[in-house]
C-alpha positions in Angstrom: 174.3 -20.6 -216.7 174.1 -20.3 -212.9 172.0 -22.2 -210.4 169.2 -19.7 -210.2 168.6 -19.8 -213.9 168.5 -23.6 -213.9 166.0 -23.7 -211.0 163.9 -21.0 -212.7 163.6 -23.2 -215.8 162.4 -26.3 -213.9 158.7 -26.1 -213.2 156.1 -28.7 -212.3 155.6 -30.9 -209.3 157.6 -33.8 -208.1 154.4 -35.4 -206.8 153.7 -36.7 -210.3 156.9 -38.8 -210.1 156.0 -39.8 -206.6 152.7 -41.2 -207.7 154.3 -43.0 -210.6 156.7 -44.7 -208.2 153.9 -45.4 -205.7 151.9 -47.2 -208.4 154.7 -49.8 -208.9 154.1 -51.4 -205.5 150.4 -52.2 -206.0 151.1 -53.5 -209.5 153.7 -55.9 -208.2 151.4 -56.9 -205.3 148.5 -57.7 -207.6 150.8 -59.8 -209.8 152.0 -61.8 -206.8 148.4 -62.3 -205.5 147.1 -63.5 -208.8 150.2 -65.7 -209.4 149.9 -67.4 -206.0 146.2 -67.9 -206.6 146.9 -69.6 -209.9 149.5 -71.7 -208.1 147.0 -72.7 -205.4 144.3 -73.6 -207.9 146.8 -75.8 -209.8 147.6 -77.6 -206.6 144.1 -77.9 -205.2 141.5 -77.5 -208.0 138.6 -78.1 -205.6 139.4 -74.9 -203.7 139.2 -72.7 -206.8 136.0 -70.9 -205.7 137.4 -70.1 -202.2 140.8 -69.0 -203.5 139.2 -66.8 -206.1 137.2 -64.9 -203.4 140.4 -64.5 -201.3 142.2 -63.3 -204.4 139.6 -60.6 -205.1 139.9 -59.4 -201.4 143.7 -59.4 -201.7 143.5 -57.4 -204.9 141.1 -54.9 -203.3 143.4 -54.3 -200.4 146.4 -54.0 -202.6 144.7 -51.5 -204.9 143.8 -49.4 -201.9 147.5 -48.6 -201.7 147.2 -47.1 -205.2 144.2 -45.0 -204.2 146.1 -43.7 -201.2 148.9 -42.8 -203.5 146.7 -40.9 -205.9 145.0 -39.1 -203.0 148.4 -38.1 -201.6 149.2 -36.7 -205.0 146.1 -34.5 -205.0 146.8 -33.4 -201.5 150.3 -32.3 -202.2 149.5 -30.6 -205.5 146.6 -28.6 -204.1 144.2 -29.6 -206.8 
């Protein structure tokens, strides 16, 4: 089996793998944001409302990275 036969058998798009890898970053980011918010509420329970609002803003910005990643996937696949 030569190289051209191997390349002919491989089909698909590497962008799907790229988006899968790009989704790991926002997932880790959301975990850190929520964990630090829980830590902050445990230390200062009277700031729970303010910290919760800041947590949702942080989650929104972090999830924007995932949306950019999926948009990039669609741009590169030509869908």
